[in-house]
C-alpha positions as semicolon CSV with decimal commas, in nm:
position;residue;x (nm);y (nm);z (nm)
1;M;0,043;0,032;0,005
2;S;0,130;0,344;-0,077
3;I;0,207;0,585;0,173
4;P;0,086;0,995;0,135
5;Y;0,393;1,202;0,073
6;E;0,350;1,401;0,343
7;S;0,299;1,087;0,629
8;G;0,708;1,082;0,532
9;G;0,953;1,275;0,687
10;R;0,959;1,658;0,799
11;S;0,537;1,602;0,847
12;R;0,454;1,923;1,012
13;Q;0,591;2,134;0,759
14;K;0,511;1,821;0,474
15;Q;0,119;1,922;0,592
16;R;0,140;2,303;0,591
17;T;0,224;2,281;0,200
18;R;-0,050;2,033;0,160
19;D;-0,265;2,244;0,364
20;A;-0,178;2,541;0,211
21;L;-0,225;2,379;-0,138
22;V;-0,626;2,262;-0,093
23;A;-0,716;2,598;0,149
24;A;-0,533;2,759;-0,244
25;A;-0,780;2,500;-0,464
26;R;-1,099;2,581;-0,247
27;S;-1,046;2,944;-0,281
28;M;-1,005;2,882;-0,656
29;V;-1,382;2,698;-0,675
30;A;-1,507;2,949;-0,455
31;A;-1,456;3,250;-0,712
32;G;-1,577;3,004;-1,011
33;V;-1,213;2,876;-1,091
34;T;-1,168;2,535;-1,156
35;P;-0,841;2,529;-1,048
36;T;-0,542;2,321;-1,224
37;I;-0,244;2,226;-1,044
38;E;-0,050;2,490;-1,167
39;Q;-0,279;2,711;-0,997
40;A;-0,323;2,631;-0,728
41;A;0,052;2,521;-0,632
42;A;0,138;2,925;-0,771
43;A;-0,140;3,075;-0,511
44;A;0,021;2,932;-0,264
45;E;0,346;2,962;-0,350
46;V;0,463;2,634;-0,354
47;S;0,665;2,503;-0,650
48;R;0,490;2,295;-0,940
49;P;0,675;1,987;-0,875
50;T;0,647;1,970;-0,538
51;A;0,230;1,996;-0,559
52;Y;0,272;1,737;-0,786
53;R;0,392;1,488;-0,485
54;Y;0,088;1,565;-0,285
55;F;-0,172;1,566;-0,565
56;P;-0,092;1,306;-0,882
57;N;-0,355;1,527;-1,060
58;Q;-0,679;1,753;-1,085
59;R;-0,921;1,532;-0,949
60;A;-0,722;1,423;-0,681
61;L;-0,649;1,791;-0,551
62;L;-0,981;1,900;-0,615
63;S;-1,151;1,601;-0,413
64;A;-0,932;1,708;-0,194
65;A;-1,052;2,016;-0,114
66;H;-1,473;1,951;-0,136
67;P;-1,640;2,168;0,123
68;E;-1,870;1,873;0,186
69;T;-1,818;1,799;0,645
70;A;-1,610;1,557;0,766
71;A;-1,863;1,524;1,049
72;V;-1,960;1,203;1,181
73;S;-2,313;1,350;1,281
74;L;-2,568;1,656;1,170
75;L;-2,811;1,634;1,481
76;P;-2,715;1,839;1,724
77;A;-2,586;1,806;2,053
78;D;-2,869;1,710;2,273
79;P;-3,111;1,571;2,009
80;P;-3,490;1,599;1,998
81;T;-3,645;1,262;2,039
82;D;-3,957;1,310;1,775
83;V;-3,837;1,195;1,417
84;S;-3,968;1,509;1,233
85;E;-3,770;1,759;1,508
86;R;-3,489;1,488;1,410
87;L;-3,467;1,531;1,016
88;A;-3,503;1,908;1,011
89;A;-3,212;1,956;1,231
90;V;-3,059;1,754;1,017
91;I;-3,160;1,840;0,678
92;D;-3,108;2,212;0,765
93;A;-2,767;2,130;0,843
94;F;-2,692;1,951;0,536
95;I;-2,834;2,218;0,298
96;T;-2,687;2,460;0,486
97;V;-2,331;2,347;0,399
98;V;-2,443;2,285;0,019
99;V;-2,624;2,649;0,007
100;E;-2,266;2,839;0,164
101;T;-2,010;2,581;-0,054
102;E;-2,254;2,533;-0,412
103;D;-1,961;2,665;-0,632
104;Q;-1,743;2,366;-0,477
105;Q;-2,030;2,145;-0,490
106;R;-2,146;2,194;-0,848
107;T;-1,748;2,164;-0,916
108;M;-1,745;1,768;-0,734
109;L;-2,099;1,723;-0,904
110;R;-1,919;1,770;-1,229
111;L;-1,641;1,572;-1,151
112;A;-1,829;1,277;-1,030
113;L;-2,076;1,249;-1,344
114;E;-1,750;1,320;-1,554
115;A;-1,534;1,011;-1,338
116;D;-1,455;0,683;-1,463
117;P;-1,642;0,451;-1,192
118;T;-1,325;0,386;-1,016
119;E;-1,246;0,726;-0,967
120;R;-1,569;0,823;-0,911
121;A;-1,634;0,515;-0,657
122;A;-1,327;0,743;-0,438
123;L;-1,500;1,092;-0,457
124;P;-1,616;1,223;-0,136
125;L;-1,960;1,279;-0,314
126;R;-1,973;0,928;-0,366
127;Q;-1,930;0,813;-0,043
128;G;-2,297;0,776;0,095
129;R;-2,206;0,981;0,431
130;A;-2,541;1,251;0,368
131;I;-2,710;0,862;0,366
132;G;-2,566;0,792;0,658
133;W;-2,651;1,175;0,861
134;I;-2,960;1,148;0,726
135;E;-3,045;0,755;0,839
136;E;-2,954;0,845;1,168
137;A;-3,195;1,132;1,244
138;L;-3,450;0,848;1,141
139;A;-3,297;0,628;1,408
140;P;-3,630;0,616;1,611
141;L;-3,834;0,465;1,311
142;H;-3,627;0,106;1,350
143;D;-3,944;0,066;1,638
144;E;-4,185;0,078;1,407
145;L;-3,983;-0,056;1,023
146;P;-3,769;-0,343;0,929
147;A;-3,465;-0,205;0,891
148;E;-3,408;-0,204;0,550
149;S;-3,745;0,008;0,509
150;V;-3,567;0,311;0,722
151;H;-3,286;0,252;0,491
152;R;-3,471;0,337;0,169
153;L;-3,651;0,619;0,290
154;A;-3,313;0,733;0,381
155;I;-3,201;0,743;0,018
156;A;-3,533;0,868;-0,100
157;I;-3,465;1,188;0,113
158;R;-3,093;1,254;-0,002
159;S;-3,257;1,222;-0,365
160;A;-3,453;1,493;-0,301
161;V;-3,169;1,757;-0,121
162;G;-2,850;1,812;-0,195
163;I;-2,597;1,947;-0,465
164;E;-2,836;1,755;-0,713
165;A;-3,139;1,856;-0,627
166;L;-3,036;2,225;-0,623
167;S;-2,851;2,199;-0,869
168;W;-3,199;2,110;-1,074
169;L;-3,405;2,334;-0,884
170;L;-3,266;2,625;-0,921
171;D;-3,125;2,589;-1,320
172;V;-3,369;2,385;-1,470
173;A;-3,714;2,526;-1,248
174;K;-3,580;2,833;-1,184
175;L;-3,658;2,868;-0,845
176;P;-3,461;3,107;-0,637
177;H;-3,259;3,017;-0,387
178;G;-3,503;3,033;-0,082
179;E;-3,755;2,885;-0,306
180;A;-3,542;2,577;-0,382
181;V;-3,406;2,546;0,004
182;R;-3,835;2,498;0,117
183;V;-3,875;2,254;-0,189
184;M;-3,621;2,063;-0,070
185;K;-3,687;2,051;0,348
186;W;-4,018;2,027;0,194
187;S;-3,987;1,690;0,004
188;A;-3,747;1,576;0,263
189;Q;-4,037;1,609;0,561
190;S;-4,358;1,488;0,292
191;L;-4,141;1,187;0,205
192;L;-4,141;1,112;0,588
193;A;-4,450;1,159;0,649
194;A;-4,584;0,965;0,386
195;T;-4,386;0,655;0,541
196;L;-4,512;0,705;0,858
197;A;-4,824;0,717;0,725
198;G;-4,835;0,367;0,568
199;S;-4,654;0,428;0,255
200;P;-4,305;0,372;0,196
201;P;-4,041;0,342;-0,028
202;P;-4,047;0,047;-0,220
203;L;-3,825;-0,218;-0,147
204;G;-3,589;-0,318;-0,433
205;D;-3,565;-0,689;-0,563
206;R;-3,222;-0,859;-0,401
207;I;-3,014;-1,055;-0,644
208;E;-2,874;-1,329;-0,433
């Protein structure tokens, strides 16, 4: 297994260099630029050969610059017990991240659509973290529904929120940002309400 360049000797200095490259890339993406490694290196005042030691290609750089939170949970410190309130808290936090980092999120969405299957699986946008956050919000449903039904509901809700949904609502439906956010939040709660009313998402056929 290969060892990341920054894990070798002088690790603190290397980490600072890597952080500078990532910060430069994030700044440029936020400004609407999809930076090359050369551009990020220039902005970070790092030599081109050094930058390539950390990031062998542009996709690796942009993946590292992805803004999505590394949090293991989006629930507040003292989460509510009501499943609707739990879901609202998680969706509010998730959508806030997406809206505040929309340019970076759009870049990662484009990369995820363009990448080959192997590269796509490694991108942060395709790690399924948001599904886990939503599923945690839905935890009280495990007393009423099979685990697979709760998981499918989390998937359905994730399909209605996030950068994919936001991009469609803004670019295709032509909604203003505020209305797009309200639609996503409404969709999440409507899917939950349908499930609570006895219409959970359909389960797919399993292939053994």
